[in-house]
C-alpha positions in Angstrom: 90.4 73.6 97.1 89.9 77.3 97.5 92.8 77.7 99.6 95.1 76.0 96.5 93.7 78.3 94.0 95.1 81.4 96.5 98.8 79.7 96.7 99.0 79.1 92.8 97.6 82.8 92.5 100.6 84.3 95.2 103.3 82.1 93.3 102.4 82.7 90.1 102.7 86.6 91.4 105.9 85.5 93.0 107.1 84.1 89.6 106.5 86.9 87.3 108.1 89.4 89.9 111.4 87.7 89.8 111.2 88.2 86.3 110.7 91.6 86.6 112.7 92.8 89.3 115.7 90.2 89.4 118.9 89.3 87.5 119.0 86.9 84.8 120.2 83.9 86.6 117.0 83.9 89.5 114.5 85.0 86.0 116.0 81.2 84.4 114.0 79.9 87.8 110.7 80.6 86.5 110.5 78.0 84.2 111.0 76.2 88.2 108.2 77.8 89.9 106.1 77.1 86.6 106.5 73.3 87.4 105.8 74.2 90.9 103.0 75.4 90.4 102.0 73.1 87.3 102.5 70.4 90.5 100.5 71.6 93.0 97.9 72.4 90.6 97.6 68.3 89.2 97.5 67.6 93.0 94.9 69.9 94.2 92.8 68.2 91.3 93.5 64.8 92.1 92.4 65.3 96.0 88.9 66.2 94.4 87.5 62.9 93.9 89.0 60.0 96.1 89.8 57.1 94.0 88.3 54.3 95.5 90.3 51.7 97.5 92.5 54.8 98.4 94.4 54.0 101.5 92.5 55.6 104.9 93.9 59.4 105.4 96.6 59.4 107.4 98.4 62.4 110.0 100.7 65.0 108.4 104.0 63.5 109.2 105.5 66.8 110.0 103.0 67.2 113.5 104.6 66.9 117.0 101.4 65.3 118.4 100.6 63.0 115.3 96.8 63.7 116.3 95.7 65.5 113.4 92.2 65.1 111.9 92.5 66.8 108.5 95.5 65.8 106.3 98.7 68.1 106.8 97.7 70.6 109.1 99.9 71.0 111.9 98.5 70.6 115.6 102.0 72.3 116.8 104.7 73.8 116.1 107.1 72.3 113.4 110.9 73.6 112.7 112.4 72.8 109.5 116.5 72.3 109.5 117.1 72.3 105.2 118.8 69.7 104.2 120.2 71.2 101.2 121.0 74.6 102.7 122.3 75.5 105.9 118.6 77.8 107.1 116.3 76.4 109.9 112.4 77.8 110.2 109.1 77.3 112.3 106.1 76.3 110.7 103.1 77.7 113.6 100.2 75.0 114.1 97.6 75.1 112.0 99.5 75.7 108.7 99.3 72.9 106.1 102.5 71.8 104.1 100.8 72.4 100.4 104.0 71.3 97.8 107.4 70.5 97.9 109.5 68.8 100.9 109.4 71.1 103.8 113.3 69.6 104.4 114.4 70.7 100.6 115.8 68.8 98.5 118.1 69.4 95.1 115.1 68.4 93.3 112.7 70.5 95.3 113.6 74.3 95.1 109.6 75.7 95.9 108.2 74.8 99.5 104.5 76.4 99.8 102.8 76.6 103.2 99.5 77.8 104.0 97.0 78.5 106.9 93.6 76.6 106.2 90.2 78.6 106.8 92.4 82.2 105.1 94.4 83.3 101.9 97.9 83.0 104.6 100.5 81.6 102.3 104.7 80.8 102.8 106.6 80.5 99.9 110.4 79.6 100.6 112.6 79.4 97.5 116.2 79.5 96.8 118.8 79.4 93.6 121.9 79.8 93.1 123.8 82.7 91.1 127.7 82.4 89.3 130.3 82.2 91.7 131.1 86.4 89.9 127.4 87.4 91.2 128.4 90.6 93.1 126.0 89.7 95.9 126.5 92.6 98.2 126.5 95.4 95.6 123.5 93.3 94.8 121.8 93.2 98.4 123.2 97.0 98.9 121.2 98.3 95.4 118.1 96.0 96.4 117.8 98.1 100.0 117.9 101.3 98.6 115.8 100.8 95.9 112.8 99.5 98.5 114.1 102.1 100.4 113.1 104.8 97.8 109.9 103.0 96.7 108.6 103.7 100.6 108.0 107.0 99.2 105.7 105.9 96.8 103.7 103.4 99.7 104.8 100.5 97.7 105.8 99.2 101.3 105.5 100.5 104.5 108.4 99.0 106.7 111.4 98.0 104.1 114.7 97.2 106.5 118.6 95.6 106.0 118.3 92.2 106.8 122.0 90.8 107.2 122.2 87.3 109.2 126.6 86.5 110.1 128.4 89.6 109.3 130.1 90.1 105.8 130.7 87.0 105.4 127.7 85.7 106.4 124.1 86.7 105.1 123.2 90.0 103.3 119.9 90.9 102.3 116.9 92.8 103.3 113.3 92.7 103.9 109.9 94.5 103.1 106.4 94.8 104.0 103.9 95.7 101.1 101.2 98.0 101.5 97.2 96.8 101.1 96.7 99.7 98.3 100.0 98.8 96.2 100.6 94.8 97.2 101.3 92.4 94.4 98.3 91.3 92.8 95.9 92.3 95.6 97.9 91.1 98.3 100.4 92.2 101.0 103.9 89.9 101.3 106.4 90.3 104.4 109.4 88.7 102.3 113.4 88.5 103.1 115.2 88.8 100.5 119.0 87.4 101.0 122.2 85.8 99.4 124.2 83.3 101.5 128.6 83.2 101.7 128.2 80.9 98.5 126.0 83.4 96.3 122.5 81.6 96.8 119.5 84.2 96.8 116.7 83.2 98.5 113.3 84.7 99.1 111.1 84.1 102.3 107.6 85.4 101.6 104.8 85.1 103.7 101.6 86.9 102.2 97.7 87.1 102.5 95.0 89.4 101.2 94.7 92.4 102.9 91.5 91.5 104.6 93.5 89.0 106.4 96.6 90.5 106.6 96.3 92.8 110.1 95.3 89.7 111.4 98.1 88.0 110.7 100.9 89.8 110.3 102.2 88.8 113.9 101.9 84.9 112.9 103.6 85.6 109.6 106.7 87.9 110.9 107.2 85.1 113.1 107.4 83.0 110.4 110.2 84.8 108.6 112.2 86.0 112.0 112.1 82.7 113.1 114.9 81.2 109.7 118.1 81.0 111.2 120.9 80.4 109.1 124.1 78.4 109.8 127.7 79.4 110.3 
């Protein structure tokens, strides 16, 4: 349950950052993010006290091995292909689905995984922008701002991260520092726009105390994300 609390905190921080920095179209999605927080909290509270006559625990359906002893923790890497948007990603063994449909759905645009025993988590969010939204200008401006923020030690690394050329995905990746991370967390985050003007945020994060030990694994998750042309 402690992990659920950390996840909800990080999700709230992500939503607040969207409100502060994002254009109105993205800010309008804060209601959806908050509903995801509420749903995860309710699910966590419901799991504190198993109900009489509840069915026996089953393995996590995303597990390749199908032999988990703890509900929801995958015993092998699992690759998910999103059914709504054209991207896939791979979750390592030992992580647990906390919220949402890992393959996506029209109603569930927020997906959360956590790594039990740590404060590590992954949050995936996407939202549709209006057709006239200038995605290239937005990506260029956000990348430029992030590079400038390296000078004040907000980020330890910033890079342009596109996929598929000018007609493909346009984005930027940032890695926060421990001293100026968001709300006491360090994030590895890839934000991007696809050719249909959908905005995506792929964010792997942890408390600074867990960051260095898990940084490579979180980076592999972010690097595993692939968009179809």
